[in-house]
C-alpha positions as CSV (number, residue, x, y, z in Angstrom):
1,X,31.0,-82.6,33.1
2,X,34.2,-80.8,32.0
3,X,37.0,-80.8,34.6
4,X,37.0,-77.2,36.0
5,X,40.2,-77.6,38.0
6,X,42.7,-77.5,35.2
7,X,44.4,-74.3,34.0
8,X,45.8,-75.4,30.7
9,X,44.3,-73.1,28.0
10,X,43.5,-74.4,24.6
11,X,41.9,-73.1,21.5
12,X,41.9,-69.5,20.3
13,X,43.0,-68.2,23.8
14,X,46.0,-70.5,24.3
15,X,48.6,-68.0,23.0
16,X,47.4,-65.4,25.6
17,X,47.5,-67.6,28.7
18,X,51.0,-66.9,29.9
19,X,50.6,-63.2,29.4
20,X,47.3,-63.2,31.2
21,X,48.9,-65.1,34.1
22,X,51.7,-62.5,34.3
23,X,49.2,-59.6,34.3
24,X,47.2,-61.2,37.1
25,X,50.3,-61.4,39.3
26,X,51.3,-57.8,38.5
27,X,47.8,-56.6,39.4
28,X,48.1,-58.1,42.9
29,X,45.9,-61.2,42.5
30,X,46.6,-63.8,45.1
31,X,47.5,-67.3,43.8
32,X,44.1,-68.8,44.5
33,X,42.3,-65.9,42.7
34,X,44.7,-66.0,39.8
35,X,44.2,-69.8,39.4
36,X,40.4,-69.2,39.3
37,X,40.8,-66.6,36.6
38,X,43.0,-69.0,34.5
39,X,40.5,-71.8,35.0
40,X,37.8,-69.5,33.7
41,X,40.0,-68.6,30.7
42,X,40.5,-72.4,30.0
43,X,36.8,-73.0,30.1
44,X,36.0,-70.0,27.8
45,X,38.8,-71.2,25.4
46,X,37.2,-74.6,25.2
47,X,33.7,-73.1,24.7
48,X,35.0,-70.9,21.8
49,X,36.9,-73.8,20.3
50,X,33.9,-76.1,20.3
51,X,31.9,-73.5,18.3
52,X,34.8,-72.5,16.1
53,X,34.6,-68.9,17.3
54,X,37.3,-66.3,17.8
55,X,38.1,-64.1,20.8
56,X,36.3,-61.1,19.4
57,X,33.0,-62.9,20.0
58,X,33.4,-62.2,23.7
59,X,32.4,-58.6,23.0
60,X,29.1,-59.7,21.5
61,X,26.2,-59.4,24.0
62,X,24.4,-62.3,22.4
63,X,27.5,-64.5,22.6
64,X,28.2,-63.7,26.2
65,X,24.6,-64.5,27.2
66,X,25.0,-67.8,25.4
67,X,28.3,-68.5,27.1
68,X,26.9,-67.7,30.6
69,X,23.8,-69.8,29.9
70,X,25.9,-72.8,28.9
71,X,28.0,-72.4,32.0
72,X,24.9,-72.5,34.2
73,X,23.6,-75.6,32.3
74,X,26.9,-77.4,32.9
75,X,26.7,-76.8,36.7
76,X,29.0,-73.8,37.1
77,X,28.5,-72.0,40.4
78,X,30.8,-69.1,40.0
79,X,31.7,-66.5,37.3
80,X,28.2,-66.4,36.0
81,X,27.9,-62.7,35.3
82,X,29.2,-60.3,32.6
83,X,31.4,-58.6,35.2
84,X,33.2,-61.9,35.9
85,X,34.5,-61.8,32.3
86,X,35.9,-58.2,32.6
87,X,39.5,-59.2,33.7
88,X,39.8,-61.6,30.8
89,X,38.2,-59.4,28.1
90,X,40.1,-56.3,29.3
91,X,43.4,-58.2,28.9
92,X,42.5,-59.5,25.4
93,X,41.5,-56.0,24.3
94,X,44.9,-54.6,25.6
95,X,46.6,-57.3,23.5
96,X,44.6,-56.5,20.4
97,X,43.0,-60.0,20.4
98,X,39.6,-58.4,20.8
99,X,38.7,-55.2,19.0
100,X,36.3,-52.8,20.7
101,X,34.5,-52.2,17.4
102,X,33.6,-55.8,17.2
103,X,31.2,-55.3,20.1
104,X,29.1,-52.9,18.1
105,X,26.1,-54.0,16.1
106,X,27.3,-52.2,13.0
107,X,24.2,-50.1,13.0
108,X,24.3,-46.7,11.2
109,X,23.6,-44.9,14.5
110,X,26.4,-46.6,16.4
111,X,28.9,-46.2,13.6
112,X,28.2,-42.5,13.5
113,X,28.5,-42.2,17.3
114,X,31.8,-44.0,17.3
115,X,33.2,-41.7,14.6
116,X,32.0,-38.7,16.7
117,X,33.7,-40.2,19.8
118,X,37.0,-40.5,17.9
119,X,36.8,-36.8,16.9
120,X,36.1,-35.8,20.5
121,X,39.1,-37.8,21.7
122,X,41.7,-37.2,18.9
123,X,40.9,-33.7,17.8
124,X,39.3,-32.0,20.7
125,X,41.2,-33.8,23.4
126,X,38.3,-34.1,25.8
127,X,38.4,-36.2,29.0
128,X,36.8,-39.6,29.0
129,X,34.1,-38.5,31.3
130,X,33.1,-35.6,29.1
131,X,33.2,-37.8,26.0
132,X,30.9,-40.3,27.8
133,X,28.4,-37.6,28.5
134,X,28.5,-36.2,25.0
135,X,28.1,-39.7,23.5
136,X,25.0,-40.4,25.7
137,X,23.5,-37.2,24.4
138,X,24.4,-38.1,20.8
139,X,22.8,-41.6,21.1
140,X,19.6,-40.1,22.7
141,X,19.2,-37.4,20.0
142,X,19.9,-39.7,17.1
143,X,17.5,-42.4,18.3
144,X,14.8,-39.9,19.1
145,X,15.0,-37.6,16.1
146,X,17.0,-39.1,13.2
147,X,16.1,-42.9,13.1
148,X,19.2,-43.7,11.0
149,X,18.6,-47.4,11.7
150,X,15.3,-47.2,9.9
151,X,16.8,-45.7,6.8
152,X,16.1,-42.0,7.4
153,X,18.6,-39.4,6.1
154,X,20.3,-36.9,8.3
155,X,19.9,-34.3,5.6
156,X,16.2,-34.3,6.5
157,X,16.9,-33.0,10.0
158,X,15.3,-29.6,10.7
159,X,15.7,-26.8,13.2
160,X,12.2,-27.5,14.5
161,X,13.1,-31.1,15.4
162,X,16.2,-29.9,17.2
163,X,14.4,-27.3,19.3
164,X,11.5,-29.6,20.0
165,X,13.9,-32.3,21.2
166,X,15.5,-29.9,23.7
167,X,12.3,-28.5,25.0
168,X,10.9,-32.0,25.6
169,X,14.0,-33.2,27.3
170,X,14.5,-30.1,29.5
171,X,11.0,-30.6,31.0
172,X,12.3,-33.8,32.5
173,X,15.7,-32.5,33.8
174,X,17.1,-30.2,36.4
175,X,19.1,-27.2,35.3
176,X,22.5,-28.9,35.5
177,X,21.4,-31.9,33.4
178,X,19.7,-29.6,30.9
179,X,23.0,-27.6,30.5
180,X,24.9,-30.8,29.8
181,X,22.3,-31.8,27.2
182,X,22.4,-28.6,25.2
183,X,26.2,-28.3,25.4
184,X,26.5,-31.9,24.1
185,X,23.9,-31.4,21.4
186,X,25.6,-28.3,20.1
187,X,28.8,-30.2,19.9
188,X,27.2,-33.0,18.0
189,X,25.5,-30.7,15.5
190,X,28.8,-28.9,14.8
191,X,30.4,-32.2,14.1
192,X,27.6,-33.3,11.8
193,X,27.9,-30.1,9.8
194,X,31.7,-30.2,9.6
195,X,31.6,-33.8,8.5
196,X,29.0,-33.0,5.8
197,X,26.3,-35.2,7.3
198,X,24.0,-32.2,7.3
199,X,24.1,-29.2,4.9
200,X,23.0,-26.5,7.4
201,X,24.6,-25.5,10.7
202,X,21.8,-26.3,13.2
203,X,23.7,-25.7,16.4
204,X,22.1,-22.3,16.6
205,X,18.7,-24.0,16.8
206,X,19.5,-25.4,20.2
207,X,17.6,-23.2,22.7
208,X,19.3,-22.1,26.0
209,X,17.8,-23.5,29.2
210,X,16.1,-21.0,31.4
211,X,18.1,-19.4,34.2
212,X,21.2,-17.2,34.2
213,X,24.9,-17.7,34.6
214,X,26.0,-17.8,38.2
215,X,22.4,-18.1,39.4
216,X,23.1,-20.8,41.9
217,X,25.2,-20.9,45.0
218,X,28.1,-23.4,45.5
219,X,27.3,-26.0,48.2
220,X,30.1,-25.8,50.8
221,X,31.2,-28.1,53.6
222,X,32.2,-26.1,56.7
223,X,35.5,-26.5,58.5
224,X,34.1,-28.8,61.1
225,X,32.8,-31.2,58.5
226,X,36.2,-31.3,56.7
227,X,37.9,-32.1,60.0
228,X,35.3,-34.8,60.6
229,X,35.9,-36.4,57.2
230,X,39.7,-36.5,57.8
231,X,39.3,-37.9,61.4
232,X,37.0,-40.7,60.1
233,X,39.9,-42.3,58.3
234,X,41.5,-45.3,60.2
235,X,45.1,-44.5,59.6
236,X,46.3,-47.7,61.2
237,X,45.6,-49.6,58.1
238,X,46.7,-49.1,54.4
239,X,43.2,-48.2,53.1
240,X,42.7,-45.6,55.8
241,X,46.1,-44.0,55.0
242,X,45.2,-43.9,51.4
243,X,41.8,-42.3,52.1
244,X,43.3,-39.8,54.5
245,X,46.0,-38.7,51.9
246,X,43.3,-38.5,49.2
247,X,40.9,-36.4,51.3
248,X,43.8,-34.1,52.3
249,X,44.7,-33.5,48.7
250,X,41.1,-32.7,47.8
251,X,40.7,-30.4,50.8
252,X,44.0,-28.5,50.5
253,X,44.6,-28.4,46.8
254,X,41.0,-28.1,45.6
255,X,41.4,-30.7,42.9
256,X,38.6,-32.3,40.9
257,X,37.9,-36.0,41.3
258,X,39.2,-36.7,37.8
259,X,42.4,-34.8,38.6
260,X,43.0,-36.9,41.7
261,X,42.4,-40.1,39.7
262,X,45.0,-39.2,37.1
263,X,47.8,-38.2,39.5
264,X,50.9,-40.3,38.9
265,X,54.0,-41.0,41.1
266,X,56.0,-38.9,38.6
267,X,53.8,-35.9,39.3
268,X,55.3,-35.5,42.8
269,X,58.4,-33.2,42.7
270,X,59.7,-33.6,46.2
271,X,62.8,-31.5,45.5
272,X,60.9,-28.4,44.6
273,X,57.8,-29.1,46.8
274,X,55.4,-29.2,43.8
275,X,52.8,-31.4,42.2
276,X,51.8,-31.6,38.6
277,X,48.0,-31.5,38.0
278,X,46.4,-32.6,34.7
279,X,43.4,-30.4,34.4
280,X,40.7,-29.9,31.8
281,X,41.6,-29.6,28.2
282,X,44.8,-31.6,28.7
283,X,46.4,-28.7,30.6
284,X,49.3,-29.6,32.9
285,X,50.0,-27.2,35.8
286,X,52.4,-27.2,38.7
287,X,51.0,-26.4,42.2
288,X,52.8,-26.0,45.5
289,X,52.7,-29.1,47.8
290,X,51.7,-28.0,51.3
291,X,53.5,-29.7,54.2
292,X,50.4,-31.4,55.5
293,X,49.6,-32.8,52.1
294,X,53.2,-34.0,51.7
295,X,53.2,-35.7,55.1
296,X,49.9,-37.5,54.3
297,X,51.3,-38.7,51.0
298,X,54.5,-39.9,52.5
299,X,52.6,-41.9,55.1
300,X,50.6,-43.6,52.4
301,X,53.5,-44.2,50.0
302,X,55.8,-45.6,52.7
303,X,53.3,-47.9,54.4
304,X,50.1,-48.2,52.5
305,X,50.5,-48.2,48.8
306,X,50.7,-51.7,47.3
307,X,53.9,-52.8,45.5
308,X,53.1,-52.7,41.8
309,X,54.4,-51.5,38.5
310,X,51.3,-49.2,38.1
311,X,52.4,-45.6,38.2
312,X,49.1,-44.1,39.4
313,X,49.4,-42.4,42.8
314,X,46.2,-43.7,44.3
315,X,45.5,-47.4,43.8
316,X,42.7,-49.9,44.5
317,X,43.0,-51.8,47.8
318,X,42.2,-55.1,46.2
319,X,43.0,-56.9,43.0
320,X,43.2,-55.9,40.3
321,X,45.6,-53.3,41.7
322,X,45.1,-50.5,39.3
323,X,44.6,-46.7,39.5
324,X,41.3,-45.3,40.8
325,X,38.7,-43.9,38.6
326,X,36.9,-40.6,39.1
327,X,33.9,-42.5,40.4
328,X,36.1,-44.4,42.9
329,X,37.5,-41.1,44.2
330,X,33.9,-39.8,44.7
331,X,33.0,-43.0,46.5
332,X,35.9,-42.5,49.0
333,X,34.5,-39.1,49.9
334,X,31.0,-40.5,50.1
335,X,32.1,-43.3,52.5
336,X,34.0,-40.8,54.6
337,X,30.8,-38.7,55.0
338,X,28.9,-41.8,56.2
339,X,31.6,-42.6,58.7
340,X,31.7,-39.1,60.0
341,X,27.9,-38.7,60.2
342,X,27.9,-35.9,57.6
343,X,25.4,-35.5,54.9
344,X,26.8,-37.4,51.9
345,X,28.7,-35.1,49.5
346,X,31.2,-35.4,46.7
347,X,34.7,-34.1,45.9
348,X,33.4,-30.9,44.4
349,X,32.0,-29.9,47.8
350,X,35.5,-30.1,49.2
351,X,36.7,-28.0,46.2
352,X,34.1,-25.3,47.1
353,X,35.2,-25.4,50.7
354,X,38.8,-24.7,49.8
355,X,37.8,-21.7,47.6
356,X,35.5,-20.2,50.3
357,X,38.2,-20.7,52.9
358,X,40.7,-18.8,50.8
359,X,38.3,-15.9,50.5
360,X,37.7,-15.8,54.3
361,X,41.4,-15.6,54.8
362,X,41.9,-12.6,52.6
363,X,42.6,-14.1,49.2
364,X,41.3,-12.2,46.1
365,X,39.0,-13.8,43.5
366,X,42.0,-13.7,41.2
367,X,44.0,-15.8,43.7
368,X,41.2,-18.2,44.1
369,X,40.8,-18.6,40.3
370,X,44.5,-19.3,40.0
371,X,44.4,-22.1,42.6
372,X,41.2,-23.6,41.1
373,X,42.8,-23.2,37.6
374,X,39.8,-21.5,36.1
375,X,40.2,-20.0,32.7
376,X,37.6,-17.3,33.2
377,X,37.1,-14.8,36.0
378,X,33.3,-15.3,35.7
379,X,33.7,-18.9,36.7
380,X,35.3,-17.9,40.0
381,X,33.0,-15.0,40.7
382,X,30.3,-17.3,42.0
383,X,32.3,-17.6,45.2
384,X,31.9,-13.9,45.9
385,X,28.3,-14.6,46.8
386,X,29.3,-16.9,49.7
387,X,32.0,-14.6,51.1
388,X,30.0,-13.4,54.1
389,X,32.8,-11.3,55.5
390,X,33.1,-9.2,52.3
391,X,29.3,-9.1,51.8
392,X,28.7,-7.9,55.4
393,X,30.3,-4.5,54.6
394,X,27.7,-4.0,51.9
395,X,24.7,-4.6,54.1
396,X,22.7,-1.6,55.3
397,X,21.1,-1.4,58.7
398,X,17.4,-2.0,58.8
399,X,15.6,1.3,59.0
400,X,13.9,2.1,62.3
401,X,11.0,4.4,63.0
402,X,9.7,4.1,59.5
403,X,6.0,3.3,59.0
């Protein structure tokens, strides 16, 4: 059996070994963990060399399955999942040793989806989360209706197929999911028409889901729940100070999860008491930094944030020490709800709480829309339906003595 204790990397990965070692140290890996990662790199390098394969093969699902199967056959007890290879493959991709396109099958459907994704990113400037949602819709529609991999031509696509697809899918979805579906599908069809894949503009054939704008009420956490979430953070340790600062930012500044995840150290303007927020559509807006938010951030930054070159404001607690994702921000809120004994909720509930609290304290809808950074007044107007103080004045007494 191959000696698994050595770290010397040979074969096609040899030139990347020192760089990978430096990245592991920068990301906060302890010496033992970094050694294990380098040993894995050495074993993977040997495996590729024996088969005369290049690093790009690590993004092939079939190759990875073959690699993991061989490791099990040789008696390996650890690093036997796809996730175990993520630190290595992520580093190789960052160095250009592995190209993301090499992971694709080269099928007509996937080639078209990747082209569409580049347009969404480069020309429309959409966020990664929105692009991921749109690409899921694109793959579903193309696989259900177009069958490009079977040789069908997009020019044969009809309005009947488009509307039929939407009707069938909406029967299986709630209203929010249905809205994401139709928005993504219209975007895809506009792209197909602009890129001359179809000769007719079919986005108009996408029916609108039933319901009406503003028909739902925002779900709101009350003041006691917010206090319970903040109190649940154990501020005597680094992770608790981070979570307290993050929850305070969410509650007081009404940010979205993605906006919290993209905050950088450079976005804090202590001299002017402001913070820069990167919102939807690539917009950058400055917001005032309340005293309690600043104090929570200072406590985290001075005694809680790991020492690293990463410029993200909120970081993972364990290696790899990198910035948090939107999902990780949502998980912090979810865990706080469980600790506080509150019904699990997400960051958007805290955003709703901030908006309703402003209305209760006399702010106008215009003021609320400015803080929430809404582009349209109609988006903010939904909060008027939960402003009980203002609505109470409109209520009429129940008629008495009427039969």
